[in-house]
PyMOL Python script that loads the backbone (N, CA, C, O; Angstrom):
from pymol import cmd

cmd.read_pdbstr("""\
ATOM      1  N   UNK A   1       0.829  -1.178   0.000  1.00  0.00           N
ATOM      2  CA  UNK A   1       0.000   0.000   0.000  1.00  0.00           C
ATOM      3  C   UNK A   1       0.880   1.251   0.000  1.00  0.00           C
ATOM      4  O   UNK A   1       0.581   2.220  -0.697  1.00  0.00           O
ATOM      5  N   UNK A   2       1.953   1.231   0.773  1.00  0.00           N
ATOM      6  CA  UNK A   2       2.865   2.377   0.793  1.00  0.00           C
ATOM      7  C   UNK A   2       3.491   2.606  -0.581  1.00  0.00           C
ATOM      8  O   UNK A   2       3.628   3.747  -1.023  1.00  0.00           O
ATOM      9  N   UNK A   3       3.862   1.547  -1.239  1.00  0.00           N
ATOM     10  CA  UNK A   3       4.450   1.698  -2.571  1.00  0.00           C
ATOM     11  C   UNK A   3       3.429   2.237  -3.562  1.00  0.00           C
ATOM     12  O   UNK A   3       3.793   2.983  -4.471  1.00  0.00           O
ATOM     13  N   UNK A   4       2.158   1.874  -3.406  1.00  0.00           N
ATOM     14  CA  UNK A   4       1.108   2.422  -4.266  1.00  0.00           C
ATOM     15  C   UNK A   4       0.969   3.930  -4.044  1.00  0.00           C
ATOM     16  O   UNK A   4       0.779   4.685  -4.998  1.00  0.00           O
ATOM     17  N   UNK A   5       1.062   4.362  -2.795  1.00  0.00           N
ATOM     18  CA  UNK A   5       0.991   5.797  -2.493  1.00  0.00           C
ATOM     19  C   UNK A   5       2.170   6.528  -3.138  1.00  0.00           C
ATOM     20  O   UNK A   5       2.002   7.617  -3.687  1.00  0.00           O
ATOM     21  N   UNK A   6       3.351   5.935  -3.069  1.00  0.00           N
ATOM     22  CA  UNK A   6       4.532   6.543  -3.689  1.00  0.00           C
ATOM     23  C   UNK A   6       4.320   6.693  -5.197  1.00  0.00           C
ATOM     24  O   UNK A   6       4.601   7.749  -5.763  1.00  0.00           O
ATOM     25  N   UNK A   7       3.831   5.648  -5.839  1.00  0.00           N
ATOM     26  CA  UNK A   7       3.590   5.696  -7.285  1.00  0.00           C
ATOM     27  C   UNK A   7       2.578   6.788  -7.610  1.00  0.00           C
ATOM     28  O   UNK A   7       2.771   7.558  -8.551  1.00  0.00           O
ATOM     29  N   UNK A   8       1.493   6.858  -6.827  1.00  0.00           N
ATOM     30  CA  UNK A   8       0.470   7.866  -7.089  1.00  0.00           C
ATOM     31  C   UNK A   8       1.019   9.280  -6.928  1.00  0.00           C
ATOM     32  O   UNK A   8       0.753  10.155  -7.752  1.00  0.00           O
ATOM     33  N   UNK A   9       1.788   9.499  -5.861  1.00  0.00           N
ATOM     34  CA  UNK A   9       2.260  10.856  -5.564  1.00  0.00           C
ATOM     35  C   UNK A   9       3.443  11.281  -6.425  1.00  0.00           C
ATOM     36  O   UNK A   9       3.589  12.465  -6.730  1.00  0.00           O
ATOM     37  N   UNK A  10       4.289  10.332  -6.823  1.00  0.00           N
ATOM     38  CA  UNK A  10       5.507  10.699  -7.553  1.00  0.00           C
ATOM     39  C   UNK A  10       5.452  10.339  -9.028  1.00  0.00           C
ATOM     40  O   UNK A  10       6.276  10.799  -9.818  1.00  0.00           O
ATOM     41  N   UNK A  11       4.477   9.514  -9.397  1.00  0.00           N
ATOM     42  CA  UNK A  11       4.360   9.034 -10.774  1.00  0.00           C
ATOM     43  C   UNK A  11       5.642   8.335 -11.238  1.00  0.00           C
ATOM     44  O   UNK A  11       6.022   8.402 -12.407  1.00  0.00           O
ATOM     45  N   UNK A  12       6.294   7.665 -10.286  1.00  0.00           N
ATOM     46  CA  UNK A  12       7.496   6.898 -10.615  1.00  0.00           C
ATOM     47  C   UNK A  12       7.521   5.621  -9.780  1.00  0.00           C
ATOM     48  O   UNK A  12       6.759   5.471  -8.825  1.00  0.00           O
ATOM     49  N   UNK A  13       8.399   4.717 -10.152  1.00  0.00           N
ATOM     50  CA  UNK A  13       8.498   3.436  -9.452  1.00  0.00           C
ATOM     51  C   UNK A  13       8.972   3.650  -8.019  1.00  0.00           C
ATOM     52  O   UNK A  13       9.795   4.527  -7.759  1.00  0.00           O
ATOM     53  N   UNK A  14       8.461   2.859  -7.101  1.00  0.00           N
ATOM     54  CA  UNK A  14       8.903   2.968  -5.711  1.00  0.00           C
ATOM     55  C   UNK A  14      10.290   2.354  -5.534  1.00  0.00           C
ATOM     56  O   UNK A  14      10.726   1.550  -6.358  1.00  0.00           O
ATOM     57  N   UNK A  15      10.975   2.727  -4.473  1.00  0.00           N
ATOM     58  CA  UNK A  15      12.305   2.162  -4.237  1.00  0.00           C
ATOM     59  C   UNK A  15      12.219   0.675  -3.871  1.00  0.00           C
ATOM     60  O   UNK A  15      11.191   0.196  -3.391  1.00  0.00           O
ATOM     61  N   UNK A  16      13.304  -0.028  -4.104  1.00  0.00           N
ATOM     62  CA  UNK A  16      13.384  -1.453  -3.774  1.00  0.00           C
ATOM     63  C   UNK A  16      13.823  -1.626  -2.322  1.00  0.00           C
ATOM     64  O   UNK A  16      14.902  -2.153  -2.053  1.00  0.00           O
ATOM     65  N   UNK A  17      12.997  -1.187  -1.406  1.00  0.00           N
ATOM     66  CA  UNK A  17      13.274  -1.334   0.022  1.00  0.00           C
ATOM     67  C   UNK A  17      12.042  -1.909   0.697  1.00  0.00           C
ATOM     68  O   UNK A  17      10.941  -1.878   0.149  1.00  0.00           O
ATOM     69  N   UNK A  18      12.247  -2.431   1.890  1.00  0.00           N
ATOM     70  CA  UNK A  18      11.146  -3.006   2.661  1.00  0.00           C
ATOM     71  C   UNK A  18      10.963  -2.296   3.996  1.00  0.00           C
ATOM     72  O   UNK A  18      10.149  -2.719   4.817  1.00  0.00           O
ATOM     73  N   UNK A  19      11.702  -1.237   4.218  1.00  0.00           N
ATOM     74  CA  UNK A  19      11.582  -0.459   5.448  1.00  0.00           C
ATOM     75  C   UNK A  19      10.329   0.407   5.327  1.00  0.00           C
ATOM     76  O   UNK A  19      10.311   1.382   4.576  1.00  0.00           O
ATOM     77  N   UNK A  20       9.289   0.048   6.066  1.00  0.00           N
ATOM     78  CA  UNK A  20       8.002   0.712   5.919  1.00  0.00           C
ATOM     79  C   UNK A  20       8.034   2.170   6.372  1.00  0.00           C
ATOM     80  O   UNK A  20       7.332   3.004   5.800  1.00  0.00           O
ATOM     81  N   UNK A  21       8.823   2.486   7.372  1.00  0.00           N
ATOM     82  CA  UNK A  21       8.949   3.881   7.811  1.00  0.00           C
ATOM     83  C   UNK A  21       9.592   4.702   6.700  1.00  0.00           C
ATOM     84  O   UNK A  21       9.135   5.803   6.394  1.00  0.00           O
ATOM     85  N   UNK A  22      10.631   4.176   6.109  1.00  0.00           N
ATOM     86  CA  UNK A  22      11.304   4.870   5.011  1.00  0.00           C
ATOM     87  C   UNK A  22      10.367   5.053   3.812  1.00  0.00           C
ATOM     88  O   UNK A  22      10.373   6.103   3.169  1.00  0.00           O
ATOM     89  N   UNK A  23       9.570   4.037   3.520  1.00  0.00           N
ATOM     90  CA  UNK A  23       8.612   4.143   2.426  1.00  0.00           C
ATOM     91  C   UNK A  23       7.554   5.212   2.725  1.00  0.00           C
ATOM     92  O   UNK A  23       7.168   5.975   1.839  1.00  0.00           O
ATOM     93  N   UNK A  24       7.095   5.260   3.959  1.00  0.00           N
ATOM     94  CA  UNK A  24       6.112   6.289   4.339  1.00  0.00           C
ATOM     95  C   UNK A  24       6.703   7.676   4.171  1.00  0.00           C
ATOM     96  O   UNK A  24       6.036   8.587   3.680  1.00  0.00           O
ATOM     97  N   UNK A  25       7.952   7.838   4.576  1.00  0.00           N
ATOM     98  CA  UNK A  25       8.621   9.133   4.416  1.00  0.00           C
ATOM     99  C   UNK A  25       8.759   9.481   2.937  1.00  0.00           C
ATOM    100  O   UNK A  25       8.537  10.627   2.544  1.00  0.00           O
ATOM    101  N   UNK A  26       9.123   8.504   2.123  1.00  0.00           N
ATOM    102  CA  UNK A  26       9.259   8.716   0.676  1.00  0.00           C
ATOM    103  C   UNK A  26       7.908   9.104   0.067  1.00  0.00           C
ATOM    104  O   UNK A  26       7.848   9.866  -0.898  1.00  0.00           O
ATOM    105  N   UNK A  27       6.829   8.570   0.641  1.00  0.00           N
ATOM    106  CA  UNK A  27       5.480   8.879   0.164  1.00  0.00           C
ATOM    107  C   UNK A  27       4.994  10.237   0.662  1.00  0.00           C
ATOM    108  O   UNK A  27       3.936  10.712   0.250  1.00  0.00           O
ATOM    109  N   UNK A  28       5.770  10.857   1.546  1.00  0.00           N
ATOM    110  CA  UNK A  28       5.377  12.154   2.085  1.00  0.00           C
ATOM    111  C   UNK A  28       4.308  12.053   3.153  1.00  0.00           C
ATOM    112  O   UNK A  28       3.590  13.019   3.412  1.00  0.00           O
ATOM    113  N   UNK A  29       4.200  10.901   3.770  1.00  0.00           N
ATOM    114  CA  UNK A  29       3.203  10.685   4.815  1.00  0.00           C
ATOM    115  C   UNK A  29       3.827  11.036   6.167  1.00  0.00           C
ATOM    116  O   UNK A  29       4.896  10.542   6.524  1.00  0.00           O
ATOM    117  N   UNK A  30       3.144  11.885   6.892  1.00  0.00           N
ATOM    118  CA  UNK A  30       3.599  12.259   8.234  1.00  0.00           C
ATOM    119  C   UNK A  30       3.107  11.196   9.202  1.00  0.00           C
ATOM    120  O   UNK A  30       1.908  10.930   9.288  1.00  0.00           O
ATOM    121  N   UNK A  31       4.032  10.594   9.924  1.00  0.00           N
ATOM    122  CA  UNK A  31       3.699   9.528  10.858  1.00  0.00           C
ATOM    123  C   UNK A  31       3.641  10.047  12.287  1.00  0.00           C
ATOM    124  O   UNK A  31       4.508  10.807  12.719  1.00  0.00           O
ATOM    125  N   UNK A  32       2.612   9.628  13.016  1.00  0.00           N
ATOM    126  CA  UNK A  32       2.626   9.905  14.443  1.00  0.00           C
ATOM    127  C   UNK A  32       3.483   8.820  15.101  1.00  0.00           C
ATOM    128  O   UNK A  32       3.893   7.866  14.441  1.00  0.00           O
ATOM    129  N   UNK A  33       3.748   8.964  16.378  1.00  0.00           N
ATOM    130  CA  UNK A  33       4.641   8.017  17.062  1.00  0.00           C
ATOM    131  C   UNK A  33       4.128   6.583  16.996  1.00  0.00           C
ATOM    132  O   UNK A  33       4.914   5.657  16.792  1.00  0.00           O
ATOM    133  N   UNK A  34       2.825   6.386  17.164  1.00  0.00           N
ATOM    134  CA  UNK A  34       2.276   5.029  17.151  1.00  0.00           C
ATOM    135  C   UNK A  34       2.445   4.385  15.780  1.00  0.00           C
ATOM    136  O   UNK A  34       2.903   3.246  15.681  1.00  0.00           O
ATOM    137  N   UNK A  35       2.078   5.108  14.718  1.00  0.00           N
ATOM    138  CA  UNK A  35       2.222   4.547  13.372  1.00  0.00           C
ATOM    139  C   UNK A  35       3.682   4.265  13.046  1.00  0.00           C
ATOM    140  O   UNK A  35       4.000   3.251  12.425  1.00  0.00           O
ATOM    141  N   UNK A  36       4.564   5.160  13.462  1.00  0.00           N
ATOM    142  CA  UNK A  36       5.984   4.949  13.218  1.00  0.00           C
ATOM    143  C   UNK A  36       6.486   3.701  13.937  1.00  0.00           C
ATOM    144  O   UNK A  36       7.228   2.901  13.366  1.00  0.00           O
ATOM    145  N   UNK A  37       6.077   3.542  15.183  1.00  0.00           N
ATOM    146  CA  UNK A  37       6.476   2.358  15.960  1.00  0.00           C
ATOM    147  C   UNK A  37       5.917   1.089  15.328  1.00  0.00           C
ATOM    148  O   UNK A  37       6.631   0.097  15.178  1.00  0.00           O
ATOM    149  N   UNK A  38       4.637   1.123  14.956  1.00  0.00           N
ATOM    150  CA  UNK A  38       4.017  -0.065  14.353  1.00  0.00           C
ATOM    151  C   UNK A  38       4.679  -0.431  13.024  1.00  0.00           C
ATOM    152  O   UNK A  38       4.986  -1.600  12.789  1.00  0.00           O
ATOM    153  N   UNK A  39       4.899   0.551  12.159  1.00  0.00           N
ATOM    154  CA  UNK A  39       5.540   0.269  10.876  1.00  0.00           C
ATOM    155  C   UNK A  39       6.970  -0.232  11.058  1.00  0.00           C
ATOM    156  O   UNK A  39       7.429  -1.109  10.327  1.00  0.00           O
ATOM    157  N   UNK A  40       7.654   0.326  12.027  1.00  0.00           N
ATOM    158  CA  UNK A  40       9.021  -0.114  12.303  1.00  0.00           C
ATOM    159  C   UNK A  40       9.037  -1.577  12.764  1.00  0.00           C
ATOM    160  O   UNK A  40       9.870  -2.363  12.313  1.00  0.00           O
ATOM    161  N   UNK A  41       8.130  -1.931  13.645  1.00  0.00           N
ATOM    162  CA  UNK A  41       8.046  -3.309  14.136  1.00  0.00           C
ATOM    163  C   UNK A  41       7.658  -4.262  13.005  1.00  0.00           C
ATOM    164  O   UNK A  41       8.255  -5.330  12.864  1.00  0.00           O
ATOM    165  N   UNK A  42       6.676  -3.890  12.210  1.00  0.00           N
ATOM    166  CA  UNK A  42       6.233  -4.747  11.111  1.00  0.00           C
ATOM    167  C   UNK A  42       7.352  -4.931  10.084  1.00  0.00           C
ATOM    168  O   UNK A  42       7.461  -5.996   9.476  1.00  0.00           O
ATOM    169  N   UNK A  43       8.169  -3.920   9.887  1.00  0.00           N
ATOM    170  CA  UNK A  43       9.312  -4.037   8.966  1.00  0.00           C
ATOM    171  C   UNK A  43      10.261  -5.146   9.390  1.00  0.00           C
ATOM    172  O   UNK A  43      10.866  -5.804   8.543  1.00  0.00           O
ATOM    173  N   UNK A  44      10.395  -5.355  10.683  1.00  0.00           N
ATOM    174  CA  UNK A  44      11.305  -6.400  11.165  1.00  0.00           C
ATOM    175  C   UNK A  44      10.810  -7.791  10.800  1.00  0.00           C
ATOM    176  O   UNK A  44      11.606  -8.728  10.736  1.00  0.00           O
ATOM    177  N   UNK A  45       9.517  -7.943  10.562  1.00  0.00           N
ATOM    178  CA  UNK A  45       8.981  -9.260  10.216  1.00  0.00           C
ATOM    179  C   UNK A  45       9.578  -9.751   8.903  1.00  0.00           C
ATOM    180  O   UNK A  45       9.864 -10.940   8.767  1.00  0.00           O
ATOM    181  N   UNK A  46       9.769  -8.877   7.955  1.00  0.00           N
ATOM    182  CA  UNK A  46      10.352  -9.244   6.665  1.00  0.00           C
ATOM    183  C   UNK A  46      11.782  -9.739   6.847  1.00  0.00           C
ATOM    184  O   UNK A  46      12.166 -10.755   6.267  1.00  0.00           O
ATOM    185  N   UNK A  47      12.552  -9.046   7.628  1.00  0.00           N
ATOM    186  CA  UNK A  47      13.942  -9.440   7.882  1.00  0.00           C
ATOM    187  C   UNK A  47      13.978 -10.775   8.615  1.00  0.00           C
ATOM    188  O   UNK A  47      14.795 -11.640   8.301  1.00  0.00           O
ATOM    189  N   UNK A  48      13.101 -10.937   9.579  1.00  0.00           N
ATOM    190  CA  UNK A  48      13.074 -12.166  10.366  1.00  0.00           C
ATOM    191  C   UNK A  48      12.771 -13.387   9.509  1.00  0.00           C
ATOM    192  O   UNK A  48      13.236 -14.484   9.816  1.00  0.00           O
ATOM    193  N   UNK A  49      12.016 -13.217   8.464  1.00  0.00           N
ATOM    194  CA  UNK A  49      11.636 -14.353   7.623  1.00  0.00           C
ATOM    195  C   UNK A  49      12.741 -14.796   6.675  1.00  0.00           C
ATOM    196  O   UNK A  49      12.623 -15.864   6.074  1.00  0.00           O
ATOM    197  N   UNK A  50      13.794 -14.030   6.519  1.00  0.00           N
ATOM    198  CA  UNK A  50      14.836 -14.346   5.545  1.00  0.00           C
ATOM    199  C   UNK A  50      15.946 -15.255   6.063  1.00  0.00           C
ATOM    200  O   UNK A  50      16.548 -15.995   5.285  1.00  0.00           O
ATOM    201  N   UNK A  51      16.218 -15.212   7.331  1.00  0.00           N
ATOM    202  CA  UNK A  51      17.382 -15.911   7.875  1.00  0.00           C
ATOM    203  C   UNK A  51      16.942 -16.930   8.923  1.00  0.00           C
ATOM    204  O   UNK A  51      16.097 -16.639   9.771  1.00  0.00           O
ATOM    205  N   UNK A  52      17.526 -18.128   8.854  1.00  0.00           N
ATOM    206  CA  UNK A  52      17.095 -19.226   9.714  1.00  0.00           C
ATOM    207  C   UNK A  52      17.123 -18.885  11.204  1.00  0.00           C
ATOM    208  O   UNK A  52      16.173 -19.190  11.924  1.00  0.00           O
ATOM    209  N   UNK A  53      18.201 -18.255  11.672  1.00  0.00           N
ATOM    210  CA  UNK A  53      18.282 -17.911  13.097  1.00  0.00           C
ATOM    211  C   UNK A  53      17.146 -16.984  13.496  1.00  0.00           C
ATOM    212  O   UNK A  53      16.527 -17.155  14.546  1.00  0.00           O
ATOM    213  N   UNK A  54      16.884 -16.008  12.652  1.00  0.00           N
ATOM    214  CA  UNK A  54      15.811 -15.051  12.934  1.00  0.00           C
ATOM    215  C   UNK A  54      14.441 -15.708  12.805  1.00  0.00           C
ATOM    216  O   UNK A  54      13.512 -15.360  13.535  1.00  0.00           O
ATOM    217  N   UNK A  55      14.312 -16.661  11.874  1.00  0.00           N
ATOM    218  CA  UNK A  55      13.042 -17.359  11.711  1.00  0.00           C
ATOM    219  C   UNK A  55      12.660 -18.069  12.998  1.00  0.00           C
ATOM    220  O   UNK A  55      11.510 -18.010  13.433  1.00  0.00           O
ATOM    221  N   UNK A  56      13.625 -18.738  13.600  1.00  0.00           N
ATOM    222  CA  UNK A  56      13.360 -19.465  14.834  1.00  0.00           C
ATOM    223  C   UNK A  56      12.971 -18.505  15.957  1.00  0.00           C
ATOM    224  O   UNK A  56      12.007 -18.752  16.683  1.00  0.00           O
ATOM    225  N   UNK A  57      13.713 -17.422  16.096  1.00  0.00           N
ATOM    226  CA  UNK A  57      13.388 -16.423  17.119  1.00  0.00           C
ATOM    227  C   UNK A  57      12.002 -15.830  16.870  1.00  0.00           C
ATOM    228  O   UNK A  57      11.217 -15.644  17.800  1.00  0.00           O
ATOM    229  N   UNK A  58      11.718 -15.540  15.611  1.00  0.00           N
ATOM    230  CA  UNK A  58      10.433 -14.947  15.275  1.00  0.00           C
ATOM    231  C   UNK A  58       9.296 -15.940  15.506  1.00  0.00           C
ATOM    232  O   UNK A  58       8.231 -15.553  15.987  1.00  0.00           O
ATOM    233  N   UNK A  59       9.504 -17.192  15.176  1.00  0.00           N
ATOM    234  CA  UNK A  59       8.475 -18.221  15.381  1.00  0.00           C
ATOM    235  C   UNK A  59       8.107 -18.318  16.856  1.00  0.00           C
ATOM    236  O   UNK A  59       6.939 -18.506  17.196  1.00  0.00           O
ATOM    237  N   UNK A  60       9.096 -18.192  17.728  1.00  0.00           N
ATOM    238  CA  UNK A  60       8.835 -18.221  19.168  1.00  0.00           C
ATOM    239  C   UNK A  60       8.068 -16.978  19.617  1.00  0.00           C
ATOM    240  O   UNK A  60       7.235 -17.042  20.521  1.00  0.00           O
ATOM    241  N   UNK A  61       8.356 -15.867  18.985  1.00  0.00           N
ATOM    242  CA  UNK A  61       7.731 -14.588  19.319  1.00  0.00           C
ATOM    243  C   UNK A  61       6.295 -14.507  18.809  1.00  0.00           C
ATOM    244  O   UNK A  61       5.453 -13.846  19.416  1.00  0.00           O
ATOM    245  N   UNK A  62       6.021 -15.175  17.701  1.00  0.00           N
ATOM    246  CA  UNK A  62       4.732 -15.048  17.017  1.00  0.00           C
ATOM    247  C   UNK A  62       3.670 -15.964  17.619  1.00  0.00           C
ATOM    248  O   UNK A  62       3.201 -16.908  16.984  1.00  0.00           O
ATOM    249  N   UNK A  63       3.313 -15.662  18.840  1.00  0.00           N
ATOM    250  CA  UNK A  63       2.247 -16.407  19.503  1.00  0.00           C
ATOM    251  C   UNK A  63       0.904 -16.020  18.896  1.00  0.00           C
ATOM    252  O   UNK A  63       0.829 -15.116  18.065  1.00  0.00           O
ATOM    253  N   UNK A  64      -0.135 -16.694  19.307  1.00  0.00           N
ATOM    254  CA  UNK A  64      -1.471 -16.375  18.814  1.00  0.00           C
ATOM    255  C   UNK A  64      -1.852 -14.940  19.179  1.00  0.00           C
ATOM    256  O   UNK A  64      -2.424 -14.223  18.357  1.00  0.00           O
ATOM    257  N   UNK A  65      -1.540 -14.520  20.395  1.00  0.00           N
ATOM    258  CA  UNK A  65      -1.854 -13.159  20.849  1.00  0.00           C
ATOM    259  C   UNK A  65      -1.047 -12.132  20.053  1.00  0.00           C
ATOM    260  O   UNK A  65      -1.591 -11.121  19.610  1.00  0.00           O
ATOM    261  N   UNK A  66       0.241 -12.390  19.873  1.00  0.00           N
ATOM    262  CA  UNK A  66       1.111 -11.495  19.102  1.00  0.00           C
ATOM    263  C   UNK A  66       0.593 -11.354  17.671  1.00  0.00           C
ATOM    264  O   UNK A  66       0.480 -10.248  17.143  1.00  0.00           O
ATOM    265  N   UNK A  67       0.280 -12.491  17.057  1.00  0.00           N
ATOM    266  CA  UNK A  67      -0.194 -12.488  15.669  1.00  0.00           C
ATOM    267  C   UNK A  67      -1.511 -11.739  15.544  1.00  0.00           C
ATOM    268  O   UNK A  67      -1.684 -10.946  14.619  1.00  0.00           O
ATOM    269  N   UNK A  68      -2.439 -11.977  16.459  1.00  0.00           N
ATOM    270  CA  UNK A  68      -3.733 -11.290  16.415  1.00  0.00           C
ATOM    271  C   UNK A  68      -3.550  -9.781  16.557  1.00  0.00           C
ATOM    272  O   UNK A  68      -4.235  -9.004  15.893  1.00  0.00           O
ATOM    273  N   UNK A  69      -2.630  -9.373  17.418  1.00  0.00           N
ATOM    274  CA  UNK A  69      -2.359  -7.945  17.609  1.00  0.00           C
ATOM    275  C   UNK A  69      -1.905  -7.303  16.296  1.00  0.00           C
ATOM    276  O   UNK A  69      -2.396  -6.239  15.920  1.00  0.00           O
ATOM    277  N   UNK A  70      -0.977  -7.947  15.608  1.00  0.00           N
ATOM    278  CA  UNK A  70      -0.431  -7.351  14.398  1.00  0.00           C
ATOM    279  C   UNK A  70      -1.330  -7.515  13.173  1.00  0.00           C
ATOM    280  O   UNK A  70      -1.226  -6.734  12.228  1.00  0.00           O
ATOM    281  N   UNK A  71      -2.199  -8.507  13.174  1.00  0.00           N
ATOM    282  CA  UNK A  71      -3.207  -8.594  12.112  1.00  0.00           C
ATOM    283  C   UNK A  71      -4.163  -7.415  12.250  1.00  0.00           C
ATOM    284  O   UNK A  71      -4.502  -6.766  11.261  1.00  0.00           O
ATOM    285  N   UNK A  72      -4.591  -7.143  13.466  1.00  0.00           N
ATOM    286  CA  UNK A  72      -5.480  -6.005  13.721  1.00  0.00           C
ATOM    287  C   UNK A  72      -4.766  -4.686  13.406  1.00  0.00           C
ATOM    288  O   UNK A  72      -5.338  -3.798  12.773  1.00  0.00           O
ATOM    289  N   UNK A  73      -3.536  -4.569  13.846  1.00  0.00           N
ATOM    290  CA  UNK A  73      -2.739  -3.365  13.619  1.00  0.00           C
ATOM    291  C   UNK A  73      -2.558  -3.110  12.130  1.00  0.00           C
ATOM    292  O   UNK A  73      -2.729  -1.983  11.664  1.00  0.00           O
ATOM    293  N   UNK A  74      -2.216  -4.145  11.387  1.00  0.00           N
ATOM    294  CA  UNK A  74      -1.995  -4.018   9.947  1.00  0.00           C
ATOM    295  C   UNK A  74      -3.280  -3.622   9.235  1.00  0.00           C
ATOM    296  O   UNK A  74      -3.257  -2.804   8.315  1.00  0.00           O
ATOM    297  N   UNK A  75      -4.394  -4.196   9.655  1.00  0.00           N
ATOM    298  CA  UNK A  75      -5.677  -3.821   9.067  1.00  0.00           C
ATOM    299  C   UNK A  75      -5.966  -2.342   9.260  1.00  0.00           C
ATOM    300  O   UNK A  75      -6.422  -1.665   8.338  1.00  0.00           O
ATOM    301  N   UNK A  76      -5.699  -1.843  10.459  1.00  0.00           N
ATOM    302  CA  UNK A  76      -5.895  -0.421  10.736  1.00  0.00           C
ATOM    303  C   UNK A  76      -4.974   0.452   9.905  1.00  0.00           C
ATOM    304  O   UNK A  76      -5.387   1.499   9.406  1.00  0.00           O
ATOM    305  N   UNK A  77      -3.733   0.028   9.756  1.00  0.00           N
ATOM    306  CA  UNK A  77      -2.786   0.788   8.938  1.00  0.00           C
ATOM    307  C   UNK A  77      -3.216   0.818   7.472  1.00  0.00           C
ATOM    308  O   UNK A  77      -3.079   1.844   6.805  1.00  0.00           O
ATOM    309  N   UNK A  78      -3.727  -0.284   6.978  1.00  0.00           N
ATOM    310  CA  UNK A  78      -4.165  -0.326   5.580  1.00  0.00           C
ATOM    311  C   UNK A  78      -5.355   0.607   5.341  1.00  0.00           C
ATOM    312  O   UNK A  78      -5.416   1.292   4.320  1.00  0.00           O
ATOM    313  N   UNK A  79      -6.289   0.630   6.276  1.00  0.00           N
ATOM    314  CA  UNK A  79      -7.427   1.553   6.172  1.00  0.00           C
ATOM    315  C   UNK A  79      -6.922   2.993   6.180  1.00  0.00           C
ATOM    316  O   UNK A  79      -7.370   3.818   5.384  1.00  0.00           O
ATOM    317  N   UNK A  80      -6.000   3.288   7.073  1.00  0.00           N
ATOM    318  CA  UNK A  80      -5.413   4.629   7.178  1.00  0.00           C
ATOM    319  C   UNK A  80      -4.675   5.009   5.893  1.00  0.00           C
ATOM    320  O   UNK A  80      -4.797   6.136   5.412  1.00  0.00           O
ATOM    321  N   UNK A  81      -3.914   4.069   5.343  1.00  0.00           N
ATOM    322  CA  UNK A  81      -3.145   4.356   4.131  1.00  0.00           C
ATOM    323  C   UNK A  81      -4.028   4.533   2.898  1.00  0.00           C
ATOM    324  O   UNK A  81      -3.663   5.264   1.978  1.00  0.00           O
ATOM    325  N   UNK A  82      -5.175   3.877   2.870  1.00  0.00           N
ATOM    326  CA  UNK A  82      -6.093   4.039   1.737  1.00  0.00           C
ATOM    327  C   UNK A  82      -6.521   5.497   1.585  1.00  0.00           C
ATOM    328  O   UNK A  82      -6.820   5.939   0.476  1.00  0.00           O
ATOM    329  N   UNK A  83      -6.552   6.230   2.658  1.00  0.00           N
ATOM    330  CA  UNK A  83      -6.923   7.642   2.612  1.00  0.00           C
ATOM    331  C   UNK A  83      -5.894   8.477   1.851  1.00  0.00           C
ATOM    332  O   UNK A  83      -6.187   9.587   1.408  1.00  0.00           O
ATOM    333  N   UNK A  84      -4.687   7.932   1.704  1.00  0.00           N
ATOM    334  CA  UNK A  84      -3.619   8.633   0.989  1.00  0.00           C
ATOM    335  C   UNK A  84      -3.615   8.323  -0.503  1.00  0.00           C
ATOM    336  O   UNK A  84      -2.859   8.923  -1.268  1.00  0.00           O
ATOM    337  N   UNK A  85      -4.462   7.384  -0.911  1.00  0.00           N
ATOM    338  CA  UNK A  85      -4.513   7.030  -2.343  1.00  0.00           C
ATOM    339  C   UNK A  85      -5.464   7.915  -3.115  1.00  0.00           C
ATOM    340  O   UNK A  85      -5.619   7.747  -4.324  1.00  0.00           O
TER     341      UNK A  85
END
""", "prot")
cmd.dss("prot")
cmd.show_as("cartoon", "prot")
cmd.util.cbc("prot")
cmd.orient("prot")
């Protein structure tokens, strides 16, 4: 969704990065502290999925409660980001 906002606002291809805070900044979106913290945390999920050591640590961290929290959080962020499209 962030990359779609970048394309809409800049009429150019988005950068090849997965740092959601950086993408939001590139999109010209002003983040409050909560959104910045949430996007920063969610960005770590991508890194955790790439390397075996991190996968194991992340698998232990991703309890049902943790997962439900971030599914809800991500849904809220997507609704918020749609307003920028």
